[in-house]
C-alpha positions as CSV (number, residue, x, y, z in Angstrom):
1,M,113.4,-119.7,197.2
2,G,113.6,-122.8,194.8
3,T,116.9,-123.7,193.9
4,A,117.9,-122.9,190.4
5,T,119.0,-125.9,188.1
6,A,120.9,-126.6,185.0
7,T,118.9,-129.1,184.1
8,L,115.1,-130.2,183.4
9,S,113.2,-129.6,187.0
10,L,110.5,-131.7,187.7
11,C,107.2,-129.5,188.4
12,Q,105.4,-132.3,190.5
13,W,102.6,-131.2,193.2
14,P,101.1,-133.7,195.0
15,T,98.2,-131.7,195.4
16,S,97.7,-130.8,191.9
17,S,95.2,-132.7,189.6
18,S,97.7,-131.5,186.6
19,S,100.0,-134.1,184.5
20,S,103.8,-134.4,186.2
21,S,105.3,-133.5,183.0
22,V,108.5,-131.5,182.9
23,R,109.4,-128.4,180.8
24,M,113.0,-126.8,179.8
25,H,111.9,-123.6,179.8
26,V,111.4,-122.7,183.5
27,R,114.4,-124.2,185.6
28,F,113.1,-124.1,189.3
29,S,112.6,-126.6,191.7
30,C,109.1,-127.2,192.8
31,R,109.9,-129.4,195.8
32,T,111.4,-127.2,198.3
33,P,109.6,-128.4,201.3
34,H,109.9,-125.0,202.9
35,L,108.2,-122.7,200.3
36,S,104.6,-121.5,200.8
37,P,102.4,-123.2,198.5
38,Y,101.5,-120.3,196.6
39,T,105.1,-119.1,195.6
40,V,106.1,-117.8,192.1
41,D,108.2,-121.0,191.9
42,R,105.1,-123.1,192.2
43,T,102.9,-120.6,189.8
44,L,105.7,-120.7,187.1
45,C,105.7,-124.8,187.2
46,Q,101.7,-124.8,186.8
47,I,101.9,-122.8,183.8
48,N,105.1,-124.4,182.2
49,N,103.3,-127.9,182.9
50,S,100.1,-126.8,181.2
51,G,101.3,-124.9,178.3
52,V,97.9,-122.8,178.0
53,I,96.8,-119.9,179.9
54,A,93.2,-119.5,179.5
55,C,91.8,-115.7,179.3
56,L,88.5,-115.1,180.4
57,R,86.5,-112.0,179.5
58,A,82.8,-111.4,180.0
59,N,80.0,-108.7,180.7
60,S,78.9,-109.7,183.6
61,A,80.3,-111.6,186.9
62,E,77.5,-114.3,186.4
63,V,78.6,-115.3,183.0
64,A,82.0,-115.1,184.0
65,M,81.7,-117.3,187.0
66,E,79.9,-120.0,184.6
67,A,82.4,-119.7,181.8
68,A,85.3,-120.3,184.4
69,K,83.6,-123.4,185.7
70,A,83.0,-124.7,182.0
71,A,86.4,-124.1,181.4
72,I,87.8,-125.8,184.5
73,A,85.7,-128.4,184.0
74,G,87.1,-128.9,180.5
75,G,90.7,-129.3,182.1
76,I,92.0,-125.8,182.4
77,S,94.3,-125.4,185.1
78,V,95.7,-122.0,184.4
79,L,92.8,-119.4,184.1
80,E,93.2,-115.2,184.3
81,I,90.4,-113.1,184.2
82,V,90.1,-109.8,182.6
83,V,90.2,-106.9,184.8
84,S,87.6,-104.9,183.1
85,T,85.1,-107.9,183.6
86,P,82.5,-106.6,186.0
87,G,83.0,-108.1,189.8
88,V,86.2,-109.4,188.5
89,F,87.4,-109.8,192.0
90,E,84.6,-111.2,193.5
91,V,84.8,-113.6,191.1
92,L,88.1,-114.3,191.5
93,Q,87.9,-114.8,194.9
94,Q,84.9,-117.4,194.8
95,L,87.2,-119.4,192.3
96,V,90.3,-119.4,194.7
97,K,88.0,-120.9,197.5
98,E,86.3,-123.3,195.4
99,H,89.9,-124.4,193.3
100,P,92.5,-123.8,195.9
101,T,95.4,-125.5,193.8
102,M,94.8,-123.8,190.4
103,A,96.7,-120.8,189.3
104,L,94.4,-118.2,189.3
105,G,94.9,-114.7,188.0
106,V,93.7,-111.3,186.8
107,G,94.8,-109.9,183.3
108,T,95.3,-106.6,181.4
109,V,96.1,-104.9,184.9
110,L,97.4,-101.4,184.1
111,R,97.2,-100.1,187.5
112,I,98.4,-100.8,190.7
113,E,95.4,-100.5,192.6
114,D,93.9,-102.9,190.6
115,A,96.9,-105.3,191.5
116,K,96.4,-105.2,194.9
117,S,92.6,-105.9,194.5
118,A,93.4,-108.8,192.8
119,I,96.3,-109.9,195.2
120,N,93.8,-109.4,198.0
121,A,91.1,-111.6,196.1
122,G,93.8,-114.4,195.9
123,A,95.7,-114.1,192.4
124,K,98.7,-115.9,192.2
125,F,99.5,-114.3,189.0
126,L,99.1,-110.7,187.2
127,M,99.4,-110.2,183.6
128,S,99.6,-106.9,181.5
129,P,100.1,-106.0,178.1
130,A,102.7,-104.0,178.7
131,T,105.6,-103.7,181.4
132,V,104.2,-101.5,184.4
133,K,106.9,-100.5,186.7
134,D,105.0,-99.9,189.7
135,I,103.2,-103.1,189.6
136,M,106.9,-104.8,188.8
137,E,108.1,-102.7,192.0
138,M,105.6,-103.9,194.2
139,D,106.6,-106.1,197.6
140,Y,104.6,-108.8,196.7
141,V,106.1,-109.2,193.0
142,Q,109.8,-108.3,194.4
143,S,109.5,-111.1,197.3
144,G,108.3,-113.8,195.3
145,E,104.7,-114.2,196.7
146,I,103.1,-113.2,193.4
147,L,104.2,-113.9,189.8
148,Y,103.8,-110.7,187.4
149,I,103.7,-111.5,183.7
150,P,104.7,-108.2,182.1
151,G,103.8,-107.4,178.5
152,T,106.8,-107.1,176.2
153,M,107.2,-106.7,172.2
154,T,111.0,-106.3,171.1
155,P,114.2,-107.6,172.4
156,T,115.0,-104.5,174.3
157,E,111.5,-104.3,176.2
158,I,112.1,-108.2,177.0
159,L,115.6,-107.6,178.2
160,S,114.6,-104.4,180.4
161,A,111.7,-106.4,181.6
162,C,114.2,-109.3,183.1
163,D,116.4,-107.0,184.2
164,E,113.7,-105.3,186.4
165,G,113.0,-108.8,187.9
166,A,110.5,-110.7,185.6
167,K,110.7,-114.3,185.8
168,I,108.8,-114.5,182.6
169,V,107.4,-112.2,180.1
170,K,104.4,-112.2,177.7
171,I,105.3,-111.4,174.1
172,Y,102.2,-109.3,172.9
173,P,100.8,-108.8,170.0
174,V,102.8,-112.2,168.8
175,S,100.0,-112.7,165.8
176,A,100.9,-109.0,164.7
177,L,104.7,-109.7,165.0
178,G,105.0,-112.8,162.9
179,G,103.3,-115.6,165.3
180,F,105.5,-118.6,166.2
181,Q,108.3,-117.8,163.5
182,Y,108.7,-114.4,165.8
183,I,108.9,-116.5,169.0
184,S,111.4,-118.7,167.6
185,A,113.6,-115.9,166.3
186,L,113.3,-114.5,170.0
187,K,114.2,-117.7,171.6
188,K,117.4,-118.0,169.7
189,A,118.6,-114.5,171.3
190,F,117.1,-115.4,174.8
191,P,117.2,-118.9,174.9
192,H,117.0,-118.5,179.0
193,I,114.1,-116.7,179.4
194,S,110.5,-117.8,179.5
195,M,108.1,-116.3,176.9
196,V,104.4,-116.7,176.9
197,A,102.7,-116.1,173.6
198,S,99.7,-113.7,173.5
199,Q,97.0,-112.9,171.1
200,G,95.3,-114.3,168.2
201,I,96.6,-118.0,169.1
202,T,94.1,-120.8,167.9
203,I,94.1,-124.1,169.5
204,D,95.4,-125.9,166.6
205,S,98.4,-123.6,167.0
206,I,99.4,-124.7,170.3
207,G,101.9,-127.2,169.6
208,E,104.1,-124.9,166.9
209,Y,104.2,-122.1,169.7
210,I,105.5,-124.3,172.2
211,L,107.8,-126.4,170.0
212,R,109.4,-123.3,168.9
213,G,110.2,-122.0,172.6
214,A,107.0,-120.4,174.1
215,S,106.6,-121.9,177.8
216,A,102.8,-121.3,177.3
217,V,100.0,-119.7,175.0
218,V,97.5,-117.3,176.0
219,L,93.9,-118.4,174.6
220,S,91.1,-116.0,174.6
221,D,88.3,-116.4,171.8
222,A,89.9,-119.8,171.3
223,I,88.3,-121.2,174.4
224,F,85.9,-118.3,175.5
225,D,84.1,-118.3,172.2
226,K,82.3,-115.0,171.5
227,D,79.1,-116.8,170.4
228,A,79.2,-119.5,173.0
229,I,79.8,-116.7,175.9
230,A,76.6,-114.5,174.2
231,Q,74.5,-117.9,174.1
232,H,75.7,-119.4,177.4
233,D,76.7,-122.6,175.4
234,L,79.1,-123.8,178.2
235,D,79.2,-127.3,176.6
236,K,80.8,-125.5,173.9
237,I,83.4,-123.6,176.1
238,Q,84.0,-127.1,178.1
239,K,84.9,-129.1,175.0
240,L,86.8,-126.1,173.5
241,A,88.5,-126.0,177.1
242,H,89.1,-129.8,176.9
243,S,90.5,-129.6,173.4
244,A,92.8,-126.9,174.5
245,A,94.3,-128.9,177.5
246,L,95.0,-132.2,175.9
247,L,96.8,-130.3,173.2
248,G,98.8,-128.1,175.6
249,N,99.6,-131.2,177.5
250,K,100.9,-133.2,174.5
251,S,102.5,-130.2,173.2
252,V,104.5,-129.9,176.5
253,N,105.3,-133.6,176.5
254,R,106.5,-133.2,172.9
255,A,108.6,-130.6,173.6
256,V,110.5,-132.2,176.4
257,N,111.1,-135.3,174.8
258,Q,112.7,-133.3,171.7
259,Q,114.9,-131.5,174.3
260,E,115.8,-134.7,175.9
261,I,116.8,-136.2,172.7
262,L,119.0,-133.1,171.6
263,E,120.6,-133.3,175.0
264,W,121.2,-136.9,174.2
265,M,122.9,-136.6,171.3
266,M,124.9,-133.9,172.8
267,I,126.4,-136.0,175.3
């Protein structure tokens, strides 16, 4: 397992094409040589460095594959495909084969059968809109081979998920709960808990969410625009993905710089 640290950890991997920026929210060393390349630690670092998780849902496997490739070409490094997408596991398996170092996962997972299928297809992480106990208790999750991001809404749910072993939680539906202001309030109570903000987030609000304490945001329609998906406008999807990836990286670096300044002032 990676070594927990009390200071910022360098999430840097020689095989990754992502920036070598650092974050203050996930405190795992990503340079432990004996770790498998697909452990929870690595996936956490990829999410933490990206700041953006692209969430794809489509009405066919063909559209899902095309949209996923467009987003990846735009710079997306963390991608989840919603489990209701037809052929989701076949699409995931092909993407994993083509992009083995990416953090690819399956979202809206509610059944342990789907969780197992996703893992067999090569998923590095699973995400749910709620905390699914059966998934949380899977050996793959408990052993640290697969990252599970359970959905939570209230402080009690957040704390319960972490007590059950969650390394990071999804705050959902964040827009309905107050947006980045809700994240800011939660982080005051739980500064040690990593949070992913999800639901209704736009590209231009990425910075606020990360600055207020979110480790990353989930972007769905903001990248995979419904009209673009319907019209197979892959150029638009790629441009939106590019904007999101750039702003995510910029926001990550700005949050780290602010934290470093605060720590320097406290010395």
